[in-house]
N, C-alpha and C positions, 0 to 999 in steps of 0.2 A: 504493499498500501504504499500513495506519495502522501508525506506530510508534507502541508502547505497553510503558512501563514499567510494571511492579507491582512497587511495594516493598513489603516483606515483614517485618512487626516484630511483637515479642510486646509483650502489654499489661502482665506482670508478669516478672522477670527468670528465674523458673524454668521459663520455657514453654518451654523446647528441644525440637527435634525430634530422635528419633537413627537419623531415616530421610530420604532425599533428597525432594523432590515429587517423586514420579515415581510413574506406573502402566503395570506390564506392561511396561518397559522405555520408556519415553516419555517425557518431560517434558510438563510444563503447559503449556509454548511450545511444542512439537509439536503439540498437542493442538489446541490454535487457530488453529498454521500450515494443516495437515491440514483442518479444520475449515471455515474460510475459502477451502477453495480454487473454482473452478470446475470445470467439466467437462473443461478444459481439464489441469486440474492446476494453475493460478496462483492460489496464495494471497493477499488481502488483509488479511491480520493478522498484522506481528510482534509477537509477546507476548516483553518480555522479563522473567523474572523475576531480582529483585535480594535477596536475603536478608542481604546484607554492608552495604551503605552507610550502611542507615539501620533497621537492623535494633530497635537500642535508643532510636534517638528516640520512640517510641511506649510506654513505658511510662512505668504513673503510678506513685505513691506506694499503699504497699500497703495502708492505712488506708484507700484510695479504692474503693469498690464499683466492679463493674463495670456500668456503667448506661449508658445509648445518648448522655448527655452525654460520659462519660468517652472511651466508644469513636470520640465524632467527634471527638473533641479529640486523637487519639491517632492517626485517619484525618487529618486536617491537618498533621500534623507530620511526617507520612509522605509525601502528596502533595507541599507545600510549593505549591501549585497556586494563581497571580493570580484572585483575583473579578473578576465579572463576564468569565464565558469561556461559550462554550457548546460547546466543543472542548476537551479536555484530551489530554496525552501523558503523564499520571501519572496512576496507581491506588495504591490500596491494596489489601493483604491483612492482617489482623491476627489473630493468633494468642493467642485469648481463654482465658478459662478458662469460665465459667461466666455467661449472660446472670441480674445478678439477680432481671431481673420476671418473665421464660421460662424458668425452668430445664432444659425438656426439650429448647429449640431448640439445633439443631447450627448454622445457620449463618443470615447475613440481609447480605442487599445494601442498600446507603444509596442512598435516592433523596434528598430534598430537604434531609435534617436533621434536626437534634429540636431541638423547641423546651420546655424545661423548664414544666413543668405552671404555672399559675399565674401565670406571665411573660409580659405579652403584648409586650413587643419584644424579641427573640434577635438578638446581632451577627449579620451576614451571614455569616459566614465558615463557621457550618452550617448555612446555607441557603440557601446562593449557588450552588452546582453540585450537579446530581442524576447518579446511576449513577457517583460516584469512588471506587466503594471499595467492602467485605466485608468482614467477621469471620465466623472458623468458631471452633468454644467446643472446647476440647481436652476440659476433663470431660465434659461433656456427653456428646463421643462417646464417651468409652473407658467410661462407663458402660453405654452397649448395646451397645460393642463392647471386651469385655476383655481376646480377646486382641491380643498385638502384631500381628500378619499381619492380623488384619480392624481394629484401632484404625487400619494407618497406612492400609490402603486405604479406607477410609472418609473417612479424616481428607483426603486428596487428590481424591478423589473427589467431596466437600461444598468441596472449594476449587475446582475445575473448574466446581461446578453454581452457586455464587455468582459468579465471574467469567461467567458464561454471563450471569445477571441484571443484570452489570455492563453488559454490550453488549446488554440489553432482549430476551434471550431470554426467551420462556415456559418455563410447564411442560409435558412431555407423559407421561404417564404409560405408552400403549403404542403403539411398545412399548416397551423399558425401553434409556435412553439416558444421558449425563451430565444430562439436565434431567425426570426423573426424580425424585418426591420420595425419599426413606427407604425403604426395603424394614427393614419388622419385625422378622425375624431373624437377616441375614446380610447381607453387602453384597451389590452386584451380582457377580455373573460378569463376566469379559474382556470374552463379548460385548455389555456394556452399556457398554463406555469408547468411544462413538464418540457421534456428533453427528448429529441425523437430515436425512435433505435438504432442508427447510421449514429449518431453523435453519442448513445450512451457505448454504443463499443468500441467508439474512439477513446473516450475517456477510459475506459474499463483497461486502457492500454496505458495511462499515465505513469506508471510505477518503473516499465518497460522500456517504452517508445520514446527517445528523443524528439518526434512532432507533438509529441503530448504535453510533455514537462516542460515548463516555463523553462524559459531559457534555452532549449534545446535546437530548435530550428529558429528560421524566418518564417512569418505569417506566410500559411497556405504553400509552405514547403511539404510535399511526404511525399512518401515512396508507394510501390506498386503495391508492397505489402499490407498497407493500411488497411481500414475498409471502408473508407470514403474513396478512395481511387478509383474507384468504379462507377462509384455512386450516381444516380442521373441525380441527383439534388447537388452535388459537389461542380458549379461553374466556376472556371478555373481562370484567373485574371481579371475576373470583376468583381470576385471574394473585395470584402474591404472591412477596415474597424470602427466605421465608423456606423451612426443610427441615426439620421435623418428622414423627415416626410417624403422628399422626392430626390431624385438623384440619375444623372443622364451621364454621366464621364465619369472615368475614375483613372486616379492617376497614381503616383508614388515619388515621393521627394527627400532626399535623404534620409529612408526610411520610416518615415511619418507617411500611412494610408489616409489618403483623399478623397471626397468624393466631393467633386463640382458640384454646386447646383447649378440648375436649370434658369 
């Protein structure tokens, strides 16, 4: 079994949640435990969500913008992972306000890090470890989910979705599950609160497959031996880590996966 601790932190002091990170009475940890079970009910992921010990490590000065650079710096302080490793047991979940360059984005997963525009050489602390964590953007979520109930549901659903990407899960639009992109009008109902069998088969390899465990490979990098390789739901080169309401073009800039708004 793969033991992983997800350190939750806030980018700014005012970004406190008034609700627990749970959906329909189940915690994020439970969803990943159930999602990584084989047909005999044996799980392969023990994911613990830590919302206290490093919660304030990720705070940035108020005058600093919410850019990929500061998000990466916050992620580094949350995980405290060593460099030059391809398997990490610490990942990060950042509670942010709104991503400056993509204000409609609800969340994203960091793959290889961020290289500031115009700088040829970047410190390896920002690029060394792939799939090390994710961020969710509370102001963007609140804008499309103004009621408290809808906001809490969308926030936790987005967190589970982005953490799914940390384990290299791909988008799946039908049936609706945790790996579906956001619904335009309302949060998904409880019938969507699960991982598809193809995702469960993949998650169950977390302890032995470098393409599943965090830090083991680039996002969307898999081998023919993986359960998802010939899966009809897997769409190569179109998968990305952002969850937004609509998008038509994908690109990858310096390891940060981006969906372009139409």
